[in-house]
C-alpha positions, -999 to 999 in steps of 0.1 A, spaced: -638 303 157 -649 272 140 -621 258 117 -631 251 82 -614 219 63 -596 216 31 -578 249 35 -544 258 16 -517 274 32 -488 286 7 -453 293 22 -428 314 -2 -392 311 5 -380 338 -19 -348 329 -38 -343 294 -22 -329 270 -46 -337 231 -46 -302 222 -38 -298 244 -7 -333 232 7 -323 198 1 -291 200 15 -301 218 47 -331 196 56 -308 164 52 -278 181 72 -302 186 102 -304 226 98 -340 222 89 -356 194 107 -392 203 102 -388 205 65 -369 171 64 -401 156 80 -424 171 57 -403 162 26 -415 126 37 -452 135 36 -454 153 3 -439 160 -30 -406 179 -32 -394 186 -69 -372 210 -87 -393 239 -105 -386 262 -135 -388 300 -127 -398 325 -152 -378 342 -181 -364 365 -169 -361 350 -132 -370 381 -115 -395 382 -85 -421 408 -103 -423 379 -132 -423 348 -112 -444 359 -84 -472 373 -114 -467 338 -129 -474 320 -97 -505 339 -85 -520 339 -122 -509 306 -138 -499 327 -170 -470 334 -190 -457 370 -188 -470 373 -224 -502 367 -210 -501 386 -175 -479 414 -190 -451 416 -166 -416 412 -180 -396 428 -151 -394 455 -122 -391 480 -148 -404 492 -181 -402 521 -204 -435 542 -205 -453 536 -241 -438 559 -268 -410 572 -244 -376 567 -228 -392 572 -191 -384 546 -168 -414 531 -148 -415 508 -118 -437 477 -117 -471 480 -99 -501 457 -92 -519 480 -113 -499 466 -144 -508 430 -137 -530 420 -166 -544 386 -157 -566 378 -126 -549 365 -95 -564 336 -76 -581 356 -53 -598 375 -78 -610 346 -99 -633 333 -68 -644 358 -47 -664 333 -26 -633 325 -9 -616 344 20 -577 350 16 -548 362 37 -519 373 16 -487 383 34 -456 398 20 -465 392 -16 -436 407 -40 -448 431 -65 -483 434 -51 -480 471 -44 -501 490 -43 -526 467 -22 -556 460 -40 -592 451 -29 -592 413 -18 -620 393 1 -598 391 32 -564 409 40 -535 416 16 -501 429 26 -478 436 -3 -442 428 1 -412 443 -20 -411 467 -35 -435 488 -15 -426 524 -7 -448 528 23 -470 506 46 -502 528 41 -507 519 4 -493 482 10 -524 470 30 -557 462 22 -581 466 41 -568 499 59 -578 489 92 -549 469 94 -526 494 92 -524 506 128 -522 468 138 -492 462 119 -475 495 128 -479 486 167 -462 453 161 -434 470 144 -441 452 112 -415 454 85 -420 449 48 -382 444 41 -347 451 52 -329 483 47 -303 469 19 -284 501 22 -278 497 57 -273 458 54 -243 469 30 -227 487 58 -228 461 84 -231 422 85 -244 427 121 -271 453 108 -281 426 81 -287 400 107 -303 422 131 -329 432 104 -333 397 90 -346 387 123 -363 416 132 -384 410 99 -386 374 102 -403 381 136 -427 408 127 -437 387 95 -445 357 120 -465 379 144 -487 392 117 -493 357 101 -505 344 135 -526 371 141 -542 370 110 -545 333 109 -568 337 140 -586 368 131 -597 359 97 -618 329 89 -599 322 59 -598 296 31 -564 303 17 -533 317 35 -502 329 19 -471 342 35 -438 349 18 -407 355 35 -381 374 14 -354 374 41 -340 344 25 -333 360 -8 -317 388 9 -293 367 28 -283 346 -1 -276 379 -21 -252 391 3 -237 360 18 -238 332 -8 -204 325 -1 -209 320 36 -232 291 24 -208 275 3 -177 280 25 -178 263 59 -147 282 71 -167 315 64 -170 339 93 -207 338 89 -214 306 79 -232 292 110 -250 326 112 -263 316 76 -273 283 89 -289 299 119 -311 322 97 -323 291 78 -331 271 110 -353 301 120 -369 300 89 -375 260 97 -389 273 129 -413 292 113 -424 264 88 -427 242 119 -448 264 136 -472 270 107 -472 233 100 -483 226 135 -513 247 131 -527 228 102 -558 208 104 -560 172 91 -576 180 58 -553 212 50 -531 215 22 -497 228 25 -477 243 -4 -441 255 0 -421 271 -29 -398 293 -40 -399 317 -71 -362 312 -86 -332 297 -74 -296 314 -65 -259 306 -72 -226 323 -64 -215 356 -88 -181 353 -103 -184 384 -123 -210 410 -132 -214 415 -168 -227 451 -182 -251 442 -213 -255 479 -223 -216 483 -219 -211 454 -246 -239 471 -268 -222 504 -266 -187 487 -270 -200 472 -304 -216 501 -317 -255 490 -312 -262 517 -285 -252 554 -285 -261 574 -256 -251 610 -243 -227 608 -216 -254 622 -192 -267 598 -165 -291 624 -152 -311 618 -185 -312 579 -178 -327 563 -210 -337 597 -223 -299 599 -232 -305 571 -260 -295 586 -295 -311 579 -329 -281 559 -337 -291 534 -311 -301 499 -328 -306 481 -294 -307 485 -256 -313 465 -224 -335 468 -195 -326 447 -163 -315 422 -157 -310 410 -194 -340 421 -216 -330 433 -251 -351 457 -272 -348 468 -307 -348 505 -311 -378 507 -333 -390 534 -355 -421 546 -342 -421 528 -310 -395 552 -296 -393 588 -302 -357 587 -317 -362 551 -327 -343 541 -360 -347 505 -365 -371 496 -395 -393 463 -401 -369 455 -429 -337 454 -405 -350 435 -376 -345 398 -389 -308 406 -396 -305 425 -364 -318 400 -343 -296 374 -357 -267 398 -354 -275 404 -316 -281 367 -308 -245 361 -325 -227 388 -307 -240 376 -274 -231 338 -282 -194 351 -287 -191 371 -255 -164 354 -231 -147 361 -198 -113 345 -193 -121 321 -219 -155 310 -205 -188 316 -225 -213 343 -208 -245 335 -225 -259 302 -223 -291 308 -243 -304 337 -263 -342 336 -263 -363 351 -290 -395 363 -273 -417 342 -299 -398 311 -281 -406 318 -247 -439 342 -249 -472 338 -256 -504 357 -252 -519 393 -262 -493 415 -246 -464 396 -264 -459 430 -282 -445 444 -247 -423 419 -247 -384 423 -251 -371 409 -285 -343 388 -267 -338 376 -232 -303 364 -222 -298 333 -201 -264 335 -183 -239 306 -180 -231 297 -140 -213 324 -122 -222 352 -148 -246 381 -134 -262 402 -163 -269 438 -155 -283 469 -176 -271 496 -161 -270 521 -188 -236 542 -181 -212 514 -167 -178 521 -183 -165 483 -177 -176 453 -191 -168 428 -163 -168 441 -127 -165 424 -94 -190 431 -66 -177 423 -34 -207 431 -17 -234 411 -34 -222 375 -38 -258 357 -50 -273 356 -81 -307 345 -96 -311 313 -113 -340 300 -135 -337 263 -136 -335 253 -96 -364 268 -77 -385 241 -58 -421 232 -53 -435 212 -24 -469 202 -20 -484 181 8 -519 169 5 -539 139 -3 -539 145 -42 -504 158 -44 -491 128 -62 -517 134 -92 -513 173 -92 -477 178 -93 -464 179 -130 -428 157 -137 -412 191 -145 -431 218 -127 -428 257 -138 -440 286 -120 -470 286 -143 -479 251 -127 -486 265 -90 -520 279 -98 -538 249 -112 -527 230 -84 -542 258 -58 -576 258 -78 -579 219 -75 -568 216 -38 -589 247 -27 -616 243 -50 -611 278 -65 -631 287 -96 -616 300 -127 
């Protein structure tokens, strides 16, 4: 097969913060990335708001704000109802880079929030959340190939909670099959852009962030060992690049230690803004008319508007005062003398575009160590989770670009929305 010049390879390291990658490369755990740092531009990158994968990866592949691509989280309520629906690629309202220019050929492997896999000029394998492999792959001729190599979309987090041995076993098995698929498609498809995302990094950090920070932790060396394996994968991919090829490595959000989980809906209920039937089976349909506001994961606050929800009661005249009351309420929240919420964003501050009407009215940005959750029926406002010790952060994702034009293309303070323009220029992808 004749190699084409000027191709782009994108490596996604889900959930990896700039600080971790910088430290592990400097400490010799990730020597391949250390070498790459000297050949390109490596910067802190801002994630989406909220900093969840469905939102951030949607912004990365479209170059758009959530108000323009319509994705605000992994879950939403169906219009005019309290029925919780999960994200699918069919809900993305802005074109992806492979839809912008179909004259190019693409290989996209393990992209989060891309299920079900839709038509592409090339190959697409959707990542988390993908309930089955059959609808996660386009074209379908590759399904049997992936099955034969034992391809895994993700680890079984339920089993990983039971045993750290199982966690690492699944992490390595998933990484191995991800690389098998990458190398197979690298050779099989005459591609212009190849993208592969490793989500095991995110899973490991969620379960064992304390093992990273504590050198005396029983799993500290195992934590480093997995990132060494990720670095080996980076090295293998980089070694296959042609001289004129471009390399982008990035994360969708950062990560830090959890000190305490904070149940946002519990706080709204305690303060009288949320009233629900005590019937978890009904989910959000248990919301009563007296409710003024509720939260969806992880920290999205919605006014219970009249006309928008079946039992909505908030009138247009009430909205302005209610928004201010809720803003003040969350700024007042403390745990052991520490402020919980760093910033309360109103939707007009952070979103723009024709789908802003679907946006949450407020989004909460927590202070360091606070993990905001929106479970509807938790009794305790603050809870310690001893199984998951890492949480997403918004301000310390990373972006690395290697190529002849990297200096000119990477902004001083990049965000996830800035990645697509870089891809377009380097790859000659038309808008």
